[in-house]
C-alpha positions as CSV (number, residue, x, y, z in Angstrom):
1,X,-4.5,8.8,-23.7
2,X,-6.9,6.4,-25.4
3,X,-10.5,5.5,-24.7
4,X,-13.1,7.6,-22.9
5,X,-16.0,6.2,-21.0
6,X,-18.5,8.0,-18.7
7,X,-21.5,7.5,-16.4
8,X,-22.7,8.1,-12.9
9,X,-22.1,6.7,-9.4
10,X,-23.9,6.8,-6.1
11,X,-22.3,6.8,-2.7
12,X,-24.1,4.0,-0.9
13,X,-22.2,4.1,2.4
14,X,-20.3,6.8,4.3
15,X,-18.8,5.4,7.5
16,X,-16.5,7.7,9.6
17,X,-14.0,5.5,11.4
18,X,-11.9,8.0,13.3
19,X,-11.9,11.7,14.0
20,X,-9.2,13.9,15.5
21,X,-10.8,17.3,16.4
22,X,-8.3,20.0,17.3
23,X,-8.2,23.8,17.0
24,X,-7.5,24.8,13.4
25,X,-8.4,21.5,11.7
26,X,-10.2,18.2,12.1
27,X,-8.6,15.0,10.7
28,X,-10.8,12.2,9.6
29,X,-10.7,8.7,8.4
30,X,-13.7,7.4,6.4
31,X,-14.8,4.3,4.5
32,X,-17.1,4.9,1.6
33,X,-18.9,2.5,-0.8
34,X,-20.1,3.4,-4.3
35,X,-22.2,1.8,-7.1
36,X,-21.3,2.7,-10.7
37,X,-23.4,2.8,-13.9
38,X,-22.5,3.6,-17.4
39,X,-19.1,2.6,-18.8
40,X,-18.1,1.4,-15.4
41,X,-20.7,-1.1,-14.0
42,X,-19.9,-2.3,-10.5
43,X,-18.9,-1.2,-7.0
44,X,-16.0,0.3,-5.2
45,X,-14.7,0.7,-1.7
46,X,-12.9,3.9,-0.8
47,X,-10.5,4.5,2.1
48,X,-10.1,8.2,2.7
49,X,-8.1,10.5,5.0
50,X,-9.6,14.1,5.1
51,X,-8.9,17.5,6.6
52,X,-11.6,20.0,7.6
53,X,-10.5,23.6,8.2
54,X,-11.1,25.4,11.5
55,X,-14.6,26.5,10.3
56,X,-15.6,22.9,9.4
57,X,-15.3,23.2,5.7
58,X,-13.4,20.7,3.4
59,X,-9.7,21.6,3.1
60,X,-8.0,18.5,1.7
61,X,-8.2,14.7,1.2
62,X,-6.3,11.7,-0.1
63,X,-7.9,8.3,-0.8
64,X,-7.5,5.0,-2.5
65,X,-10.5,3.3,-4.1
66,X,-10.8,-0.3,-5.4
67,X,-13.3,-0.7,-8.2
68,X,-14.6,-4.2,-9.0
69,X,-16.9,-4.9,-11.9
70,X,-16.9,-4.2,-15.6
71,X,-15.3,-1.4,-17.7
72,X,-16.9,-1.3,-21.2
73,X,-17.8,-5.0,-20.9
74,X,-14.3,-6.1,-19.6
75,X,-14.4,-7.8,-16.1
76,X,-11.8,-7.1,-13.5
77,X,-10.7,-4.6,-10.9
78,X,-8.3,-1.7,-10.5
79,X,-7.3,1.0,-7.9
80,X,-7.8,4.7,-8.2
81,X,-5.6,7.2,-6.2
82,X,-7.3,10.5,-5.2
83,X,-5.5,13.7,-4.1
84,X,-7.3,17.0,-3.4
85,X,-4.6,19.4,-2.0
86,X,-6.9,22.0,-0.7
87,X,-9.9,24.3,-1.1
88,X,-8.1,27.2,-2.6
89,X,-8.8,26.3,-6.3
90,X,-6.2,23.5,-6.5
91,X,-7.2,20.7,-8.9
92,X,-8.5,17.4,-7.8
93,X,-6.3,14.6,-9.2
94,X,-7.5,11.0,-9.6
95,X,-5.5,8.4,-11.5
96,X,-5.5,4.7,-12.1
97,X,-2.7,3.2,-10.1
98,X,-0.4,1.3,-12.6
99,X,-0.1,-2.4,-11.9
100,X,-3.4,-2.8,-10.1
101,X,-5.6,-4.0,-12.9
102,X,-6.9,-7.6,-12.7
103,X,-8.7,-10.0,-15.0
104,X,-9.6,-8.4,-18.4
105,X,-8.4,-5.0,-16.9
106,X,-4.8,-6.1,-16.4
107,X,-2.4,-3.4,-17.6
108,X,-4.9,-0.5,-17.3
109,X,-3.7,3.1,-16.9
110,X,-5.6,6.3,-17.0
111,X,-7.2,9.3,-15.3
112,X,-10.6,9.7,-13.7
113,X,-12.6,13.0,-13.5
114,X,-15.6,13.4,-11.3
115,X,-18.3,16.1,-11.2
116,X,-20.8,16.8,-8.5
117,X,-24.0,18.5,-9.6
118,X,-27.1,19.0,-7.5
119,X,-26.2,16.1,-5.3
120,X,-25.5,13.7,-8.2
121,X,-22.0,12.3,-9.2
122,X,-20.8,11.8,-12.8
123,X,-17.5,10.6,-14.1
124,X,-15.3,10.5,-17.2
125,X,-12.6,7.8,-17.2
126,X,-9.9,8.1,-19.9
127,X,-7.9,4.9,-20.1
128,X,-5.6,2.6,-22.0
129,X,-5.2,-1.2,-21.7
130,X,-1.7,-2.3,-22.3
């Protein structure tokens, strides 16, 4: 890969839209909003589908997220795809969806790593512009 940039983000809205509670699992649909600082400066909207296990703990989720703003001074937008297959140690995967970059971010590809520490969220985006 190419360039690495990092920073932090804050979840500014968490809006459950639908919940299907059944024995063994709860399925949910949620809209989130985020504000980014650091290498990414701007905001995003996330559409997430989630699964809670029978005890109410997180089990899995998939999401798409549209970021709009600046990446290292370049203006535009792109979409991230999230996939967290479960809570048994599987790795969270987040990637830039090829072909979704606009403006000065057209042609962007890459991977996005997030970390949650003491309630804060940080990220590292490794990307290429092509």
